[in-house]
N, C-alpha and C positions, 0 to 999 in steps of 0.2 A: 142201265146195267142189267144183265141177264139175271132173272129171278132165281135161276138154278145155281148161280155162281156160289153163294154162301154155302148151300148144301154140299156142293162139289168140294169146296175148300175144307169143310168140316170132315168129310169122308176121307180126304187125303191126309189130314192131320191125325185122325184116329188110326188110319192105316200105318202111319209112321211110328206110332207109339211102340208097337212090338219090336220094331227094328232097334230102337234105342235101348229097350229093356234087354233084348237079346245081345246087343253089343256089350252092355255092362256085364251080363252073366258070363258070356263066353270068354271075354278078355280076363275077367277075374279068375275063372277056373284055370285057363291056360297058364296064366302067370304063376299059379300055385303048383302046377304039375311040371313046369320046366325045371331043368337042373339049375341049382344056384340057391344059396341061402343068404338073404339080405342081412340077417342078424350076424351071421359068421363074417360076411364081408365088412360090415360096419364095426365089428369088434376086432377086426384084424389088427394085430400089433403086439408088442412085447407084453407078456403077462396075461394075454387073453386065453381063456380056457373054457371048458364046458359050462362052468357056472356063470361066467360073464355072458356067454352066448345065450344061455337059457334065460337069464335076466332080461336081455334085450328082446328076446322073442316074446316074453311076457309083457314087456313094456309096449311092444308093437302090436300085440294081440295075435301073434302068429301061432301061439300055442293053443288057441281055441279051435273047436271043430270048424271045418270050412263053411258049413251052412251058417254058423253064428257070425263068422267073419263077413260072409256075403250079405247077411241081413244088416249088420252094422254099416257096411259100406253103402248099401242101398239107401239107408236112412240118411247118411251123410250126403250122398249125391242129391237127394231130394231137396236138401236145404242149401245146395250149392257148394258143399265142401268136398273137394276132390282129393283131399289128403295133402301130405307134405313130402317133398322130395328130400331124401337124406343125402343125396349127392350135392345138391345146391343149397339145402337148408331152407328153401323158400316154399310157401304153399304152391301147389301145382297150378292153381288158378292164376297166381301171380306170374309164374314162369310162362304159362301158355298165353296169358294176356300180353306179355312182353314179346313173345316170339311169333305169335300167330299173324300179326300184320305183315311181317317179313315174308312168310309163306304165301299169304294172300296176294301180296304185291307181285311176287315172282310168278305165281300161278296165273294171276289175272293178266300180267304182261305177256306171258307165254301164250295164253289162250287168244288174246287179242292179235298177237303176231300170227299165230296159226290160222285164225279166222280170216285175217286180211289176205293171206296167201292161199289158204286151202279152199275157201268158198269160191273165189273167182276161178281157180283152177278146176274145181269140181263142176262149176256151171259151164265153163268153156269146154270141158271134156264131154259133158252131156250134150251140148249143142253141136259138137263136131266129133262124134264117135269114130274112132279109128284114125283120127288125124294125128299129126305130130304132137299137138298140144295134149291130146288124150294119152298118147303113149308116154309123153314126158311126165304127165301128172301121175300116171300109174307107177312109173319108175320111181318117182319121188316118194310116193306112198309106200312102195316096197322098201325103199332105203330107210325110211323112218321106222318101219317095223323091224327090219333086220338088224339095225345097229343099236346095241344097248346104249342107254342114256349116258352112262359114265364113259363109254368109249367116245361118243360124240363130244362130250364135254372136254375130255382130255385132248381130243384132236383140235377142237376150237382153241383151247389154251395154247397148244403148241404152235398153231398156225398164226393166230391173231395177236398173241402176247409175246411168245418167244421169238418167232421168226419175223413177223411183220412189225411188231411193236405198235399195233393200232389200238389195242385194248389195254386198260390199266391192269395192275396185278389182280389176279382173281381171288381176292381175300375180302370177305365181308361186303357190306352195303355201301361204304363210303370211305374215302381216304382217311387213314388213321391220323393224319396231321390236321384234319379239319374237325371243327366242333360240330357234332350232329345238331340239326335244328330241333327246336322244341317239339316234343311228341304230341302234336295236336290230335292226330289220327293214328299214329304209329306207322303210317305209310311214308317212307322216306321221300319219295318224289313229291307227294302232296304237301308234306310238312315243310319241305324246303321252299316250295312255291308260296305257301302261306307265310313263311318267315321272310320271303323275298330275298332268299340267299341263292343267287345264281350259281355260285361256285359249288355249293353243296349239291344243287340240283344236277349240274353237269357231271359231278363225280358219281352221284348215285345212279344217274342214267347210264354212264359208262360201265359201271360194275354190274348193272342189271342186264345189259345186252347179251353177253355170252351165255349165262345160265338160262335166260329167257329163250334164246335161240335154240339152245340144247333141248329144252322141253317142248318148244314149238315144233321142232322136227319130229319128235315122237308123236305129237298130237295131229300132225298133218295127215297121217294115213287114214284114221277113221273119218276125219272131216271130208277129205277128198272123196273117199269111197261112198260114204253115205249121201253126200250132196249129189254126186254123179248118178248113183243108183236111184235116188228119189226123183230127180229131175227127169231121167230117162223114162222111168215108169209113168210119171205124170204126162210127159209129152206123147206117150202112146195111148192115152186115155181117149175114150170116144168123144168127150166134149171138146178136147183139143182138136181132134180131126174135124168136128163140126165147125169149130171156129175158123179153121183153115178153109173149109169149104165155103164159108160165108165171106171169105175174102178179107178177113181182118189182118192187119199188119203183123209181121212176125214179132216185132218189139212188143206190141200190145199183148199178143198171145203169151209170150215168154214171161213178161213182167207181171201182168195183171191176172193171168190164169195159172200158168205152170208154176211160177215161183211161189205164188201165194199158197197154192195147194201143197207144194213140196216143203213149205216152211215148217210144218209140224214135225216130220222126222229130223229135219236139220236142227231145230231147236232142241229136240231130245238128245241129239248127238253132242251138241255144245254143252248141255248140262252134264251128260255122262262123262265127257272128256274132262271137264273142269273138276268134277268130283274125284275122278280117278287120279288126275295129276296131283291134286292136293294131298292125297294119301301116299302116292308112289314117287314123290320127288326127292326121296331121301338121298339117293345116290348123287343127284345134282347138288343138293345142299351140302353134302360132304365134300364133293370135288371142289366146289367153289367157296368152301368155308362160309356158307350162308347161314345166318343165325335164325333158322326156322324151326317149326315144331317137329318136323320129321327127324332132323338131325338130333334134336333134343330127346325124342322118344327112343332112338336107336342107342344113344349114349346111356340112357336110363336102363334099357334092356340089357346092355352088356354088363351093367352093374347090379342086375337083379333088383332094380329100384321099381317096385310094383306101381306105386301111385302115379308117376308121370306117364307110364305106358297106358295104364287104364284111362287116365284123363285124356290122353291123346286120341285113343280109339273112340271114346265117347264124343269128343269134340269133332272129330272127322265125321262120325255118324250123324251128329246133329247138323253139321254143315251140308252133308250129303242130302239129308232130309230137306233142309231149307232150300237147297238148289233145285231139288226135284219139285218142290212145291212151287217155286218161282217159275220153273219150266212149265208146269201144269197150268199155271195162271196165264202165261204167255200163249200157250197152245190153245187155251180156252178163248182168249181174245182173238186169235187168228182164225180158229175154227170152232165156232160155238157148238157144233155138233158133239164135240168132246165133252163139254159141260153138260149138255142135255142128256147125253148117254151115260155120264158119270154117276 
């Protein structure tokens, strides 16, 4: 193991701490300045008046100065208490724990599908610039950028569900008539396999395809462009020209030299796309009635329910930090110079 790796990891973890603290502070302040009074919404009903609203504000701590509210929330976050949602009545950690696996499963499946399509297209486009494959790849990337995710999702539903009948109804993770498998991991596909429930697995897989394809089309653009650009730049390097002059086989040059050196920006792109999709897949979750954390946060935002939104942002920030750390580790293994220079 590289002796610099532990120091490199510690520096990355320390650099991530301000991001998490900033996410807590910014989200907390924004939720307090947005229009909407959770006490008034919670007290809505016959006989509710200013006295009842004031009592609820006092009970919820909303009548205290904002700095005192922030300090109290910070202390609660440190011990793992993200508050309680008044719309669901559950602790936010419970709600996030129940919904996060669905978002991770959808985002992971979408990224896998995008990588299986985008990386080969980007590599092929870089090896044959100006060819039909290159033009097709760039057109597909432009299409993924131009079409909003909810438009793509609705188009897929209309074509594959209403017109062709190939896809199941786009509601939830599994057929409502089936009993969900025991939540070993919270990931429906894995849990159904662990339970050896083939019917549940096929149902979950069928319902995953359309939302995953919707998000994958969105993720194709950066993966194709970054892979193509990184490989073209690497193929024009001096050491690649030297390898060609030495008569090395094209396959050896591409696989052992070009791709290994282009892997660093490609890994960074994968991490960036995964993190962005996890926080930006709310429209896909709403269109497909997917029980993920993004849809949960939007419903809470519409109800001025502070705690779930704050917990969602903090969770996404923590995941973003963890993904970036994993990408840094992989990049350090691929290119030790990153660790030595970190």
